[in-house]
N, C-alpha and C positions, 0 to 999 in steps of 0.2 A: 102777843104775836098775832099774825094775820089770820082772820077767819074767812072762809069762803063766802062770797055773795051768792045770791040765787043763780046768777049767770054762771059763776064758776062751777057750781054743783051740776047745773044742766049740761054745761060743756063737757065736763069729765064723764058724766053718765052717758052722754051721746057717743063720745069717743070709745068708751068701754063697750057699749052695745055694738058699735061698728066692728071692733076688734073681735068680739065674741063670734060674730058671724064669719069673720075672716078665718078664725081658728077652726070653726066647724067645717068650712070649705077645705081647709088644708087637711083636716083629719079624714074627710070623706074622699079625698083625692081630687077634688075639683080644682085645687091650686097645687102647682108643683112647689118644691122648696125654693126654686129660683124665683117664682112669682110671689111666693109668700115672704121672701126675705125683706124687701123694702117695707112691707106692711108691718112685720114684727119689729123691725128696727125703729120704726116711728113710735113704737110703744115700749121701747127699752128691753126688748127680748133678743138675746144673742144665742147663737149656737156655738157652744164651746167644745172642748176636747171630748167630754164624756156625756154632756147633757145640755139642755137649754140653761141659760142664766138670765135672770130677770134683775135689771138694775132699777131701783126705786129712787126717785128724786127726794132729797131732803133739802129744799131750797134754803140757801145760805146757812145750812147746818142746824136749823132750829126745829125742835120737837117739843111737844108736851107729853105728859105722862100717858094719856090715852093713846096717842100715836105710837109711843114706844111699846106699850102693851100689845097693840095690834100687830106691830112688827114681830113681837115674840110669838103671838098666836099663829101668824102666817108661817114662821119658821118651824113650829111644831106640827102644824096641820098639813102643810104642803111641801115642806122641805125636810132637812135632816136635823132640825132642832137648833140651828144656829144661823146667824147672818154675818156678812163680812162688810165692815165699814171701810170706805175707800178714801183716797186722797182728794176726791171730788165732793166730799161730804155727802155721799150717797150710801145706800146699803144694797148689797148684792145677795141674791139667793142663787146658789149654784146648782140646785138639783130639782127644780120644779118640773112636773110633767106638763106637757103642752096642753092637755085637756083641762088642767086645773088653772092655767094662767088667767083666763077670764074671771074666775071666781076670786083669785088673788087680787086682781085689779078692782073688783067690786068691793072687796074687803078694805082695800086701801081707800077707796072713795068714801067709805063710811066714816073715816077719820080725816078726811080732807087731804088725801095724799094721792099720788099718781106716779106713772113711769114715763110720762110724755116728754119727748126730747132729751132723754138720757142716752140717746144714740142718734146716729145719722148725721148728715151734713147740714146741721141746723145750729142755732145758738143753744148751747147745752145749759145744764143746771148752773145758775149763778151762785158763786161761792163768796164767802165773806169771812171776816175775822171772827173766830170762834169765841172771842171775849166780847163781842159786840153788845153794847148796852150796859156793860158791867166794868170795863177796863178803866183803871184810874187815869190812864194817859189819853183817853178817847176825846177827840174833838166833837164828833157827832156819831150817833148810832148809824152804821151803814146799811142795816137791814131794810128800812123803809124804801130806800132807793133801789136796793137789790130786788125787792118785791115789785117795785114799779117796772124795773127792767124785765123781770120774769113775765109780767102780764103783757108788756109790749112785745116781747120776743116770741111768746107762745103762739104758734100757728100764724106768725107774721107772713102774709102772702108773698112778700118779695124774698123772704129769707128761709124758705123751706128746702131749697135745693142749692145751697151754697157750694163753692168749690170744694170745701172740706168742713169739718166740724169747727165750731167757733166757741171759745171759752172766755168768760168775763169774770173778774174777781174784784171785790170792793173791800177796802179797808178804811176805818174811820179814825185811825191813830197814827202818830208819827212812826211808831214801831210797826213794821209791816208783818202781820201774822197771817196774811192771805196769799203770799207769794205772788203779788200782783205783777212783778216783772217777768214772770214766766207764763203769762197769759196773752191771748190774742189782743185783748184789751184789759189793761189794769187801771183801776180807778182809786185814787188816794184823796180822801177828803182833806181839804186844807182851808185856811182862812187867809184872806188878803189883808192889806194894811188897814182897811176900814172895818175889819171884823166880819166881812161877808163870807158865807160858806160857799165853797166851790170845789172843783175837782181837778187835780193833776191827772191828765190822761196819757197813759202809755200805750203804745201799739207795737205789735210785731214781736212779742215775747213768745217763747215756746221751747219745749225740750225735744224729745224724739231724736231722729237720726241727724237733724241739723239744729242743734240747740242754739238759741239766741236770747239775749236779754232785751226786754222791751225798751223802746226809745220814747222819750217824751215828745208827743206831738203838740200838746198844748199844756202849759204849766198851770193855767187857771181857766176852767170853763165854769161860768156861773151855774148854779143849780137849775135856774129856769131854762137854761139852754142845753142841759145835759142830754136829754132824750133825742132832740133833733140832731145834736152833734154825734151821738152814737149811731143814729140812723145814717148820717152822712158817711161815717167811717165804714160801716158795714156795706153800704151801697156802693161806695167807690171800690172796695175790695171785690165785691160780687161781680163787678164788671171787669176789673183788671186781673183777678185771680186766675191762675193756671188751671185749666180743666183737661189738659192733654197729658198731665203727669201728676198723679196723686201725691207723689213725694215732694212736689214743688208747688202744691196748691195752697198751703197755709199762708196766712197774711204775713208771717215773718219773712217768707221768701219774696212776696210782692214788695214789701218794704225794702228788703235787701236789694232786689233787682232795680227798683225805681229810685231808691233813696228817700230818706225821710222828708227832705225838703219838697220833692215833687209830690209825694203823698199828701203832705200838709197843704200844699196849694190846691190839689184836687179836692180834698176834704173841705177846705174853706169855701170853695166855689159851690160844692154840693150843699154845704151847710146853709148858705144863703137861701137856697131853695127849700130845704126841709124846715128851716126855722119859720118861714112864712106859712108852711102847711100846718104847723102845730098852732092851735088856737088858744093854748093855755089850759086845755082840759087836762093835760098831763099833770100840771101843777095842782089842779083841783083834786085829781086822783091821789097825788102824792100827799097832800094834806090829810085826806081821809085815811090813807094807809098809815101815815105817821101816827095818827091818833090811836091806832090799834097797837102801837109799840110803846105805849106809855110805860114808864118804869113802874115796877111793883111798889107797894107800900112797904118800905123798909122799916123794920122795927128798931127801936132804941132799947137795948137790953145790955146788961153787964156781960162781960166775957170771961168771968171767973172760971167757968167749967173748962174752957179752952186753956187758960193759963195754968190751971192745976194739972190737966192731962199732959200739957207740953213739958212741964217741969218733972213730972213723975214717971212718964212712960217714954222710953227712948225709941220704941218702935213708932209710936204716934208722932214723936218729935221728928223723926227722919222723914215720915210721910208728909208732915206739915211743911217742913223745910223745902221739900222737893216738889210736891204736887199742888201747893197752893200758890195763887197769884194775887196781886194787890187789887182790891175792889175800890170803886169810887165812893162807896157809901161807908161811913164809919161803922166799925164793928162787923163788917162783912168781909168775905173772902170769895175768890173764885176757886172752886175745887175741881181738879182735873183727875179723872178716873183712867188709870192706865189699862189698856187692853193689850199689854205687852208683858204679861207675867213670864218670867224666864222659862224658855223652852216651849211656850205656846205660840200659836199662829198669830202674827201681828194683825190687829184689826178685827179678829173674830170675837163674837159674843154669843153665848148660848141664850136660849129663850129664857131660862131661869135668871141669868144675869141681866137681861134686858128688863125683866119685871122688877128685879131688885132696884135697878137704877130708876125706873119709873116710880116706884114707891118712894124712894128717897127724894126725888124731885117734887112729888106731890106733898110729902110730909114736911120737907125742910127747905125746898128750893123754889118756892113760888111757882111751881108747876112748869119749870123750864129746864130743858136739856139742850146741849149743843153737841154736834159732831165736828171734830177738828179735822183739818186736812192731814194731820199727822196720825189719823186712825185711832184717836182716843175719844172719850166722851167727857163732857164738861157739865158741871152743875154751876151755872154762872152766878147765882145769887144765894149764898148760904151764910147764915149768921155764925160767927165764930163759936158761940156757945153750943151750937149743934154739931160741930165738927167731930168731937169724940164719939158721939153716937153714930154719925155717918161713917167714920173710919171703922168702927167695930162691925157694922153691917157689911161694909165692903170687904173687910178681911174674912168674914165668914163665907164669902162667896168667891174668893180668889180674885178680888178686884182692888186690892189695897197695895199693889206693888209700888214702892217708892222710887220710881225711875223716870218720871217725866223729864224729858230733855237730856237724859243721860245715855250712855252707850247702848244699853239694851232697849231703849225706846226707839226701835228701828222701824222705819217705813219700808214696807215690802209689798210689791204687787203679788197677785196670785201665782204668777209664773207658770211653769210647765205642769204643775199639778192640776191646773184648771184651764188655762188660757190657750186657745188655738193658735195664737200668734207667737207665743213664747218659744224661746230657743234654749232656755235653761231654767232650772228651778230657783226660786227665790225663797220660798217659805223655809225649807230645811236649812238653808244657809243662815237666815235670820235666827232660827231657833238655835243652831249650833254656836253662833257668835254670842248670843245672849247667855246661853248655858255656860260657855267658857268664861265669859267675863264674870258671871256670878261665882264660878268656882275660884277664880283668882282673887275675889274680894277686893277689887280695886275700883269699882264703879264710881263710888262717891269721891275717891281720891282723884280720879280723872276729871270729874265734873262734866259740864255741858259739852257734849260731843254728838253730832248728828250723823248717823249712818243711814244711808238710803240705798235700797237694792231694787234693781229692775231685772226682770227675766228676759228682756229683749230690748232691742234698740228703740222701741216706742216710748220707753222711759216713764211708764206709769208709776214707777217707784221714785221718781224725781232724783235719780242718782246724780245727775249733772250738778245739782245744787246741794248735795250732801257735803259735810265736812270731809267725810269719807264716802265716796260713791262707789258702788259695785254694780257692774253690768255683766249679766250672764249671756254668753254667746255660744253658738255651736261651732266647734272647730273640728271638722272631719268626723262628725258624729260623737264628739266628746264635749261635755260641758266645760267651758273655760270662762274665767271671771276676770274682767279688766277692773282696775282700780283707778279712781280719780281722787285727787286731794284738793282742798281749798275752795270747794263750792260754798255758796251762801244764798239762802232763800229769802233773806230779810230785805229791808230798805236799801242795804248796801250790796245788792245781789251780784253774784259773780258765778261763773261756770268753773267747775273743777278742772284740774290739769291731769292728764293721763300720766301715770307713773312709768309705764313701760309694758313689757310683755305680761299677758294674763297668767292666771294660776288655775290649775285643775281643781275640781271640787274638793279633793282631800287636802289641798294646800291653802285654800283661801282663808280659813279660820286662823291658822298659824300666821299667815301674812298680815291679817288685821291686827292680831296680837302684837306683832313686831312694830307695826305703825304706832300703836298706842303706847307701847313701852318706850319707843323712840321719842314720842312726845313728852312723856314723863321725864325722860333724861334731858331733853333739850329746853324745856320751858324755864323761864327765869325764876318763877315762883308759882305758888299754887293759884294765884289770881290771874295768871296769864293763860287765857283759854287756847284751845287747839288752833283756831283760826289766827289768833294773834301770833302764836309761835310759828305757824306755817308761813305767815306773811313776813315775819322777821327773818327766818332762816332760809326760806325757799325750799325747794324740793330736795336738795342734796342729802341732808341727814336721813330723810325718810326713804329715799331711794337706796341709800347704802344699807339701811335696815331691811328693806324688802329684797334686795338682790345682793346679798353679801359676797357670794362667790364671784359675781361679775365685777363688783367693785374691787375685790382683792386682785383679780386678774389684771384690771386696768391699772391698779397701783403698781403691781410688779412690772408691768410693761413700761411704765413711766420711769 
């Protein structure tokens, strides 16, 4: 993984020193909160419902054990003993005192981490496939180019005051595990007919109050042209983007208003200029960065220990069947650690759990961890012979829930328990759904089913692309939850369709249960997944299950 250069270290230290002085001025009253706001946002510090919140960047979701242990230390020393992993592959601390934030940033710098550009109208933390460098279906590791984009975009003088925030995601495999179609720019690594590596570039994706699926602006941008092409895209939007209305400022609205053909034409014209301005130094940088992402030395060893545990232990077998993914190296697996134990807060990890995961990565996982956009943690490189020991350690610390990709593996934003923008709670709803599903003992029968919950229209919980999406809203002072069905976050991305009227908080869990039972009744066989069933049958059977009284009234009237 990438290690800081001397320049990186000096840059972060300088930024931290600047912010320390700004915090001191805020504390002594020299700066008002209004004056302090843009300064703190440049350093990832938000003011939420009850306290400040610090959002720490985990570029493309990659950590080593030392960094994870430092995150645990920060949680214990300066917060309430836990951190919250987000859909942007970041970690958030919800309770830091303002006076302690400069010390937190210095502690992060000790392990080559920071909170720069995790907020504000800039290019945010670049996200990537959480199986990067390990997946069996991978064309190329997306992390080197994600790191190049991070370096290019950090403090880019032209892009520090964009019309709105700007998010980029990169995936290196045909299976899109980075939700690229829901980003301002989505990059998909592809090969052309001659075997040359390039990028399919999507623009104008995004969720929120106006959800849109990204459109392909160029099906193949050669790797040598990628950075000047990205510069052209962002530069065109920076000039065209709306600054008179923040709700219409994102690039998705610009693409919608002007059309993809006009945007493509403008980008191509700008690209002719930016391409000349790049002297090739970006490719030299990429080559140096790529060398730091060399694959670990995989060992050749028998897998007898795995085979024996798999045959003898049904609990281990259930975990292995659900939480492991195929690795590109023989004898290895990708182990996914669920932060969604039934009834717990999705995405939260205690300091103790962080240290356990760090220890496992160091002992068994070539010192690598990944944070997924689904708010889980990944050990990308583990030999199968070590998996029984890994599972036992995870189980001892509440981290061995066998539910990756299942109904209780719910994405949920912090909602009204923390967020100043939220209009409804997300966490309790996620907890209640998971607890109910566990009580019914149908989770493995249901199979893969993605539930995503947002506590407001900003859609931080990605509800628009959930198989079952739940949006919490305020209706005359009462929490009300709308349901959408049929969303898809993969390479076949689609937005969910609203079912009808929303449900009060005490009715949303039974409503979800009716949807799931309707799916079980409607599917052709156990191999037909929820999306396949929904696409085959349409909304009608699910709507009848959700609103039985209305359907009965309509039938009687007919």
